N, C-alpha and C positions, 0 to 999 in steps of 0.2 A: 472134445467130446461131440460127436455128430447128433444131430437132432433126426429122429426118424419116427414114422407114424407105425402103430403096433395094435393089434387087436388083443383084447384080452376079456376072458369070460368071469363075471362076477356074480356071485349069489348073495342077495340080502333081503332082509323083511322090512315092510313098510306097511304103515296102517293108512288105509285110503277110507274115509268117511262118505258114504252116499248121501245125495241130498235129502233124502227121507230120513236118515239117521241125524243128521244135522238139524232137520226140522223138529224131530223129537226131542233132542237135547235143548234146543231153544225154547220150546214150550216148557220145559221143566223149570226153567229160572225165569219165565215170565211172570210179572205180578198179574193179580186178577184184572186190573183194568187194562193192561196190555194185551192180556189173553183175549178179553172181549173185543178189542179193537182188532186183533189179528183175525178172529173168527168173522166179524163183520166185513173185513176188507176181503176174506176169502170168498165170502158169499155173495159179494159183488163182481168178483174177478172170474169165479168158477161157474158156469152154466149147469154143471152136473152136480152141484152140491145144493141142497135144499134145507130150510129149516122146518123140522118137522113137529109134530104135537104128540101129546101124551096118548092118543087115541090110534096112533099108528102101532099096529099089533104086529107079531113075529109070523114069519112064513113057516110053513109046515117042514117037519124034518125029511119027508118023503122028497119033497121039492129040492131042498139042499142036496140030498144024497145023489139025486140024479143029475144033478149039476157037477158034484164032485166026481161021479163016475164017468161023465161025459168028458172030463179033463178040463173043462173050461174054468181055470183056476181064478181068472180075473172075474167072471160072472159069479163064480161062487163067493169069493171076497166081497163083491158088491152086494150081493143078496144078505150076506151077513151083517155088513155093516149098514144097510139101508134099514134092516129091520131090528137093530140091537135096542134091547130093552134097557134104558137109561136108568130105569128104578131098580133094576137088579144087578147093576154092574159091580157093586161092592161086595156082593154075597160071598164070593169065594176068597175074599182078602179080609175079612173081619171075624175077630172072635166072638162077637155079639152083634150080627148085622140087623137082626130084626128086634133089637132092644128097644129102639125108640118107638117102634109100632105096638109092642105088648103093652107098654104103659100107656094108659089113655090119660096123659098128662099134659096141660097146655103149657109150652115153653114159653119164657118171657120174651118180649121184643126188647133186642139189645141194638135196633137201628135208630137212627135220628129221625125226628120228625119231618115231614114233607117241606115245612118252612125252613128248618135247619140246613136241609140238603140242597136247597134250590134258590133261596134268597140270596140275593147279591149284595155283599157288603160294600158300602160306599168307601172310595178312597179319599185321601186327605184333599188331593186336588179337587175332586168331584163335589166334596162336602164345602170347600171354601168358595169355588165358582157359584153353586147353588145359591149361598149367601151374599155373593158380590151381585147377583143378578136381581136379587130381592132388596137390595139396599137403594138409597136415594140418589146415589152418584150418578152423574152425567155419563154420557158416552165416552168422552175423552178419559175420564177417571176410571172408568171399567176397564177401559184398554190398558191404562197403567196397571190396575189391579190384576188383570190377567198375565202380564209380564211379570209382575212380583210372585203370583201363585205358581208361575211355570218354572220359576227359580228356586223353588223350596227343595229341601232334601227330604228323605223319609222321615227323620225326625221332626221336621217343621221349621228347620232354621234356613235362612235366606242366604244363598250361596253366591249371591252377586251384589256389587256395591251399588250405592244410589246413582253413581254415575253411569254405570252399565245398563241399569233399568232405564234411566233417562234417554240412553242412545237407543234402547230397544223400542220405546213407547210410540214415537218420540215425545219427549217432554222436557219441562225444567226440573232440576233437582229439587226445588221447592215443591211442586207440584207431586213429584214422587213420595217426599216425606211426609205430605199430608195424607195421601193415600195409604201409605205404609202404617201410619199411625192407626188409621179406621181398621185395616186388616187384622193388626194385632190384638184388636177388641173383638174379633170374629172368635166364633167357637171352633177349636178350642183357644182360650185366652193365652197369649204369649206367643201365637204362630209367628212365623216370619221374622223373628229376632235374629240379630247375628251372632249370639253366643247365649251361654246359659244365664249369665248375670243379667243381661238385658231382657230375657226372657222373663225372669223371676221379678225383675222390677215393674214389668207392664203388668203381672199379675197382682202384686202388691197395690200398684196404683189403682187397679180395678176394683180391689177390695177395699180401698181406704186406709191402707196401712203406710202409704209414703210419707205421711206425716211424721213419722217416727225417725228422726235422723239416725238412730243407732241401728235400727233395722235396715235403713237403706245403705249404710257405710258396710253393715256386715256382708250384705250380698254384693256391693260394689268391689270391695277390697278384700274380704277375708274367707271367701268361700274355701279356699284350699285349706286355711288353717281349721275352719270347722270340719271339713272332710278328714283330716289327719288328726282331728280330736287335740288340737293345740289350744286348750281352753284357758290356761292360766295367764297367758299373754293378753288375751282378750278381756279376761276379769280385770287386769290391772289397767287396760288402756281405757275402758268405758266405765270403769269403777262400778262393777255390777257384782252382785253375788251369784251363786250357782244357781239359785231357783230362778232369778231373772233370766240368766243366759238360757235356761232350760226352756222358758216361755218362748224366747226368739227362736230357738232350735225348733219347737213344735210348730211355730208359724211356717218357718222355712220348708220342713219336711213334709207340711202338708200342700205345698205348691209341687207342680209338675214342670221339671227341666226339660222334658222330651214330649212337648204337647202332640207331635204329630206321630208318635211312637204306637198309640192305640188303634191307628188307621192302618190296614194291610195294604201292600201295593197291589194286591190282586184278589180273586176268590178265594175262600177258605178252602182248603182241601180236606175232605173227610175219609177216614180209613174205613175200608168195608173188609171185615175179616173173611179169611178164606175158610176158616174151619170155626165150628162152634163146639164148645166142650160143656155140656151141661151134667150135674149130678143128679141122679134119679134114683131115690133109696141108698143103696150102698154101691151104686156103679155109675161110672162116668160114661156118658154116650156122647159119640163124636159125629157131627153133622156137618158134611160139606156144604158150603154155600154156593149152591147152584141157580141163585137167582139171577135172572138176565142172561145165563148161558144157554144158546139155542141147543136144541136137542137137534143135531145134525143127522142127515141121511142123504144117500144118493138119490138123484132125481129119477123119476120114471122113464125119462129119454134113454136111461142106460139099457132098458130092456126092449127098446124100439130098434129095430133093424134099419139102418141108415146106409142110404146109397152113397157112398164117398165120392165127390168128384174127383179128388185126386189123392195120392199116398200122404200128402203133406197134411190133408185134413184128417185123415184116419190118425196119423201120429199125433196130431193135436188133441183130438177127442180122448185117445187112448191115455195120454199123458195127463189130461184134466180128470179122468175118471180115476187113474192110479193115485192122484195128488189128493183128491178128495176122500179116497178111501182110507189114504194112510193119514190124513188130518184127523178122522173120525177115530181111528185106532190110537193115534197118539195123545189126543185129548182124554180119551178114556183111560190110557195108561197113565197120564199124569196125575189123573184124580185118584187112581188106586194106589199110586206111589205115596200121593200126600196123605192118603187115609192110613196106610201103614206107617209111614214115618210118624204121624201124629198118635197113632195107637201106640207105638213103642216110646214116644216121649211121656205121654200119659203113665205108661207102666213104669219107667224109670224115675219120673217126677211126681209119683203119685201124692207124696206128702207135701208138695207144693200145692197141688190142686185141692188137696184137703185143708190145709193150714196156713197157706200163704208164703211169701216171698223168703221169709227166715228159713224155711224148711228146704229151699232149693238146693240140691246137691250137685256136686262137679260132675259135668258130663261132655264127652267129645263125640266128633262125628263118629269115630270108629265103634263106639259103644252102640250106636243105633245101627250103623251098617252091619255089624257082626249080628246083630239080634234078628234083622230082616233080611239078611243074606243079600245085600247091595253093595256096590262100591262107595266108598267114601266121596267120590266126585259126585255122585247121583244124590247123595244125601245133601251135599252142599248147595247143589243148583236147587233142589226141591224146597229148601228152606230160605232161598234168597227172595226177599221182597215179599213173604208170605207173612200174614197176621192170624193170630188166634184169639177168640174171644173166651176167657176163662171166668170162672167165679169171682176172680181177684182182679179182673181188668183185661185189657188188650195189650197183648205182647207179640213182638215180633218172634218168629221161631228161632231165630239165632239167639234170642235170650237166653234160651235153655241150655245153650252150650257155654260154659264157662269153666275157668281153671278152679282149682281147688286150694286149701291151706291144710296143713297137716295138724290133726288134733293129738292130745297127749296119749289118747287111747289107740292110736293108729288109725283112725277114721278121719274122713276128710270133710270139710265144710266148703260150700261154694264161695266165690268171691263176692257175687250179688248178695248172698245173705249177710256177709260181712259189711258191705257197703250200707244195708238197709239197717242194720244195728248201730252203725256209727251215725247215721242220719237220724235215728231215733233218740240216741244218747244226746246228740247236739240239741235237738228240738226241745228237750227237757231240762237243759242245763239253766244254770243262774246266769243272767246276763251281766250281772257285776263280777261274776268269776266264771268265765268260761272253761270249758275242759280243754286241756292242753292235748297235744298228740301223745304224750307219755302216759297220761291219765286215761286217755281212751284206749291205748294199748292194754293198760292194766284191767280195765272193764270188760274188754273183749276176751282177756284171758280167764277171767271170773265168770263170764256168761258162757263162753263156748269151750273154755278149757284148751285154748290154742295159743301157741307161741307167736306172737306177731311183732315184728320191729316196729319203733317209731316211724322209720321213713316209709313203711309200707302202709302205715294208717295215714300218713301225710299223702301219698299217692292216691289213695282211695279217696280222701276227703277233698283233693283237688279235682278228681275225677267227677265228684258230686257237685262241684262248683259252689264249695263251703269255703269262706276265707279262713285264715288262721285266727287262733284264739284272741291274739293281739287287736285284730282288727274286729272281732266280734263283741269285744269288751265294751259295755256301757257304763258309763259314770252316774247314771242317775237311777 
């Protein structure tokens, strides 16, 4: 068969996304912090974009009509965006847009204090170095101490041997051991131990409990038995009764096997809600969190006639003006979409906002998409990394979308409501006789009239990070 070149005419459809459309889609799924960073970056890079104020008024309609009649669409779009009234951009998209202004009610402050948001939490390393510098050690010992502190894990355990620390310092193994014993008594006590047993032994020595040989041996050799609740062999070995062993257990449980866990590796991240939902009288008011979000408008340079030195300069300025105009429209559209989605969620999950998590109903993206006449992908993007402050706490918008279980009367109950009931049942159980998964299934059937299998209860219990009934059982 001979090879030959041949022309062929083919018709097909392809979807091409403009850069402006890609930017609008990207803005939808940005979190609040990422949106602020994007806006600030654009303000620095685009000379035709400026941060406005509330005093910026709207231009007259006659001026806009003249620009439209003149056919200058770019100029008309610039004027429209430059004078956009940010206080009114939700008016056409809300069922009760002015409700929050009608009621003269002072809304509660849900934000954290200034100190909580900006105070720096010390790390384990900085906390130990601070104590090391205040100690009476000489410079050589402090150098060894810095090498020890630099080799600690996030839990506070020493990850290097004494010989390795001696090579790093450099110093002798005996000098390293002496400094290590001093550091282990720093706050938190037990830090820089090699394992949990050594950590607990340091703590009981500091408390003066090391004179009891039974307590020392329980920590040295029988921590696994205590964890597995194998008490009978220990009672026979040490010739103890149940009450004596309980006292030893209480002492061990009061110790901290992870002394460094309370120190974070960095600054604490606080969530700033994108939306607030307040209940005023019998209505729920939705407020978007526009704090720190600049009110953007086009620069007055857009109205100045510039004599461009070259065509390249003209294209650059035109591109920057279009980018600024599109960014303003995209941000406003993002806020409108977020408001409409939240308004629909409140409508579908009204019982949750009224009574709490146990009244959450099953909901999928398609329900919201059909309600506000948008595509499911848009709903998915706008609910990503967004948080809402409700009367029952702060939740991610994705939280309201969950599967359901079929009730005997044909209705459905949300899986999150089932998890909340399981957690509530277990919190009220008798520690001596914890509830089994079968018993939990029976209690759920009585409470919700839902047929739920034992394995489903076990799956929900595992998702809540709750151990099985055998591991929850206490013998005292």
